[in-house]
C-alpha positions as CSV (number, residue, x, y, z in Angstrom):
1,M,-3.1,8.9,-22.4
2,P,-3.5,7.6,-18.8
3,A,-1.0,8.5,-16.2
4,L,-0.8,4.8,-15.2
5,T,-1.1,1.5,-17.1
6,I,-1.6,-1.7,-15.2
7,G,-0.5,-5.0,-16.7
8,L,-2.8,-7.8,-15.5
9,T,-1.5,-11.3,-15.8
10,G,-1.6,-14.7,-14.1
11,G,-1.4,-18.4,-14.8
12,I,-3.8,-20.0,-17.1
13,A,-7.3,-20.4,-15.5
14,S,-6.2,-18.3,-12.5
15,G,-9.2,-15.9,-12.8
16,K,-7.9,-13.1,-14.9
17,T,-11.3,-12.5,-16.6
18,L,-13.0,-12.3,-13.2
19,V,-10.6,-9.6,-12.1
20,A,-10.6,-7.7,-15.4
21,D,-14.4,-7.6,-15.3
22,A,-14.4,-6.3,-11.8
23,F,-12.1,-3.4,-12.7
24,A,-14.3,-2.7,-15.8
25,A,-17.3,-2.6,-13.6
26,L,-15.6,0.3,-11.7
27,G,-15.2,2.2,-15.0
28,V,-11.6,1.2,-15.7
29,P,-10.9,0.8,-19.5
30,V,-9.6,-2.8,-20.1
31,C,-8.0,-4.2,-23.2
32,D,-7.4,-8.0,-23.4
33,A,-4.5,-9.2,-25.4
34,D,-6.3,-12.4,-26.3
35,Q,-9.1,-10.4,-28.0
36,V,-6.5,-8.3,-29.9
37,A,-4.7,-11.5,-30.9
38,R,-7.9,-12.7,-32.5
39,A,-8.4,-9.4,-34.3
40,V,-5.0,-9.3,-35.9
41,V,-5.5,-12.7,-37.5
42,A,-9.1,-12.2,-38.5
43,P,-10.1,-13.1,-42.1
44,S,-8.7,-10.6,-44.7
45,T,-6.0,-9.3,-42.4
46,E,-2.3,-9.1,-43.3
47,G,-1.6,-11.2,-40.1
48,L,-3.7,-14.1,-41.3
49,A,-2.2,-13.9,-44.8
50,E,1.3,-14.1,-43.3
51,I,0.4,-17.1,-41.2
52,V,-1.0,-18.9,-44.3
53,K,2.1,-18.1,-46.2
54,G,4.3,-19.5,-43.4
55,F,2.3,-22.5,-42.3
56,G,0.2,-23.4,-45.3
57,P,-3.6,-23.4,-46.0
58,A,-4.2,-26.3,-43.6
59,V,-4.3,-23.9,-40.7
60,L,-7.6,-22.4,-42.1
61,L,-11.1,-23.5,-41.2
62,P,-13.6,-24.0,-44.1
63,D,-14.9,-20.5,-43.5
64,G,-11.5,-19.0,-44.1
65,S,-10.8,-18.1,-40.5
66,L,-7.7,-19.4,-38.5
67,D,-8.0,-22.8,-37.0
68,R,-6.7,-21.8,-33.6
69,R,-6.8,-25.3,-32.2
70,R,-4.7,-26.5,-35.1
71,M,-2.2,-23.7,-34.6
72,R,-1.9,-24.5,-30.9
73,E,-1.1,-28.1,-31.8
74,I,1.6,-27.0,-34.3
75,V,3.4,-24.6,-32.0
76,F,3.0,-26.2,-28.6
77,N,6.0,-28.6,-28.9
78,D,7.8,-26.8,-31.7
79,P,9.8,-23.7,-30.4
80,E,10.8,-22.7,-33.9
81,A,7.2,-22.7,-35.1
82,R,6.2,-20.8,-32.0
83,R,8.8,-18.1,-32.7
84,D,7.7,-17.9,-36.4
85,L,4.1,-17.4,-35.3
86,E,5.0,-14.8,-32.6
87,A,7.1,-12.9,-35.1
88,I,3.9,-12.4,-37.2
89,T,1.4,-11.7,-34.4
90,H,3.3,-10.0,-31.5
91,P,4.3,-6.8,-33.3
92,R,0.7,-6.3,-34.5
93,I,-0.7,-7.0,-31.1
94,H,1.7,-4.6,-29.4
95,A,0.9,-1.9,-31.9
96,Q,-2.8,-2.2,-31.5
97,M,-2.6,-2.2,-27.7
98,R,-0.3,0.8,-27.7
99,T,-2.8,2.7,-29.9
100,W,-5.7,1.7,-27.6
101,R,-3.8,2.7,-24.5
102,D,-2.7,6.1,-25.8
103,A,-6.3,6.9,-26.7
104,Q,-7.6,6.4,-23.2
105,S,-8.3,9.5,-21.0
106,T,-9.0,8.0,-17.6
107,P,-6.5,8.2,-14.7
108,Y,-5.4,4.6,-15.4
109,C,-6.2,1.7,-17.7
110,M,-5.5,-2.0,-17.7
111,L,-3.9,-4.3,-20.3
112,V,-4.7,-8.0,-19.8
113,I,-1.6,-9.9,-21.0
114,P,-1.5,-13.6,-20.1
115,L,2.2,-14.0,-21.0
116,L,3.3,-10.6,-19.7
117,L,6.0,-11.9,-17.4
118,E,7.2,-14.7,-19.7
119,K,8.2,-12.2,-22.3
120,G,10.3,-10.0,-20.0
121,E,9.8,-6.2,-19.5
122,N,6.9,-4.7,-21.4
123,P,7.2,-1.0,-22.2
124,L,3.4,-0.7,-22.4
125,V,2.8,-1.2,-18.6
126,D,3.9,0.6,-15.5
127,R,2.9,-1.9,-12.9
128,V,2.3,-5.7,-12.9
129,L,-0.8,-7.1,-11.2
130,V,-0.8,-10.9,-10.8
131,V,-4.0,-12.9,-10.2
132,D,-2.9,-15.8,-8.0
133,A,-4.7,-19.1,-7.4
134,A,-3.7,-22.5,-6.0
135,E,-2.3,-24.7,-8.7
136,E,-4.8,-27.5,-8.1
137,A,-7.6,-25.0,-8.4
138,Q,-6.1,-23.8,-11.7
139,L,-5.8,-27.4,-12.9
140,L,-9.4,-28.2,-12.1
141,R,-10.7,-25.0,-13.8
142,L,-8.6,-25.6,-16.9
143,V,-9.9,-29.2,-17.3
144,Q,-13.5,-28.1,-16.9
145,R,-13.2,-25.0,-19.0
146,D,-11.3,-26.4,-22.0
147,R,-12.6,-30.0,-21.7
148,I,-9.1,-31.4,-21.9
149,S,-7.4,-34.3,-20.0
150,I,-5.7,-33.6,-16.7
151,E,-2.4,-34.8,-18.3
152,L,-2.7,-32.1,-21.0
153,A,-3.7,-29.5,-18.5
154,R,-0.6,-30.3,-16.4
155,E,1.6,-30.0,-19.6
156,I,0.1,-26.6,-20.4
157,M,0.7,-25.3,-16.8
158,A,4.2,-26.7,-16.7
159,A,5.1,-24.8,-19.9
160,Q,4.2,-21.5,-18.2
161,L,6.2,-19.4,-15.7
162,S,6.1,-21.0,-12.2
163,R,3.7,-19.6,-9.6
164,H,6.7,-18.7,-7.4
165,R,8.5,-16.8,-10.1
166,R,5.3,-15.0,-11.2
167,L,4.6,-13.8,-7.6
168,A,8.2,-12.7,-7.2
169,L,7.9,-10.4,-10.2
170,A,4.5,-8.8,-9.2
171,Q,4.1,-5.4,-7.8
172,D,0.5,-6.2,-6.8
173,V,-1.3,-9.5,-6.2
174,I,-5.0,-10.5,-6.1
175,D,-5.7,-13.8,-4.2
176,N,-8.3,-15.8,-6.1
177,T,-8.6,-18.7,-3.7
178,G,-11.9,-17.6,-2.1
179,A,-15.3,-16.3,-3.3
180,A,-15.9,-13.9,-6.1
181,A,-17.0,-11.3,-3.6
182,D,-13.6,-11.4,-1.9
183,V,-11.9,-10.8,-5.3
184,R,-14.2,-7.8,-5.9
185,S,-13.2,-6.4,-2.5
186,Q,-9.5,-6.7,-3.3
187,V,-10.2,-5.0,-6.7
188,A,-12.0,-2.1,-5.0
189,D,-9.0,-1.6,-2.7
190,L,-6.5,-1.7,-5.6
191,H,-8.7,0.7,-7.6
192,R,-8.4,3.3,-4.9
193,R,-4.7,2.8,-4.7
194,Y,-4.2,3.0,-8.5
195,L,-6.3,6.2,-8.6
196,A,-4.0,7.7,-5.9
197,L,-0.9,6.6,-7.8
198,A,-2.2,8.0,-11.0
199,A,-2.9,11.3,-9.4
200,S,0.8,11.6,-8.5
201,E,2.1,10.7,-12.0
202,P,2.5,13.1,-14.9
203,R,0.5,12.3,-18.0
204,G,2.2,11.4,-21.2
205,R,5.4,9.4,-21.6
């Protein structure tokens, strides 16, 4: 397993994919929690069966896959429903990401976990890298990307950890307020730093 595991996080529409892709382009293995979350509730999985058992068949699309939009609507303003869903999905996501991490052989790897800091300490990661962007820029990107109203976008952002708190918990920060080239330059600098840190860490934990 790698000597170092970086947890990449940031507010919604802050630019996590841009940063993750830049690290991947440098040969760093990257695992995205959102992709794993889709895999653990794919058709014919135990995860999807548990969701249907708990929430009913109305959460399925005609093709038998999970209606993710419907699930978001159900859990967004219902903390109990959110906890029920997380009790089904989170252990499965955690297990798959641990298995993936332990199979890597590079000096370091990266786990992209959007709610990394909201959930407290995560034993899978050694350092937290936050992608930071101005809140108004996040808002604009979110409205354009998801084609939602600005009111809903504000609600979604308000439900997340504050920008101030996220930055206070970060060991490393990438500023995504400029051009993509500037982000890639910051990634290159951090890549060199992480390689040096990994070289000083014993493998296996």
